[in-house]
N, C-alpha and C positions, 0 to 999 in steps of 0.2 A: 504493500499499500505505499501511496506518496501522496503528498499535499503540496498544494501549490505555494505554499509559505511555510517557513519554520516558526513564525510567529503568530499571535493574534491578531484580529483586525475588529474594529469596531464597526464593521460595515452592517447595515441592516439587510437582512435576509426576508423575503416573502415566503409565508406559509398559509396555505389555504386549507380550509377544513370544511367538510359538508356531512350532513347526516346526523345521526343519534349522538348526543354528547357535546356538540358543538357550544351549546349554550355554556358548558363549564368554562371555557375560555375566556367568557365575557367577564367573569370575576376577577380575572387577572389584568384586564385593559386598566390602564391608567395608574396602575400601582406604583411602578418604579419611574414612568414617564409621564407626569401629570399633563393632562390637556390632550392625550394622544390615545390611539387605541393600540399602541405599541405593547407588546408582551414580552419579557424577557425570556430568554430560551430554558431558563431553569422552571420557569412556570409551565412550560408544555409538559414536562415531565409529571409535576403535581397534577395538572388536568388529566393526564393519561391515567395516573394511579386512582384518582377520584372515579373516573369512568369505568373502570375494571372493579372498583369497589374493594380496593386493596388497602391495608393500613401502612402508613409511612412509620418508620422505625428509626 
């Protein structure tokens, strides 16, 4: 596996969701970036865990 860079970037990436459970993403909008619909990538994990009904440890 290779990556385009050895460093991290602060570039925004579009993520699209459709179907059951997409409303779970709405609770994370505006948390870290007030006044926007931007969701931090770590919040995607939390939304997936909630959708699956798993407990975070």
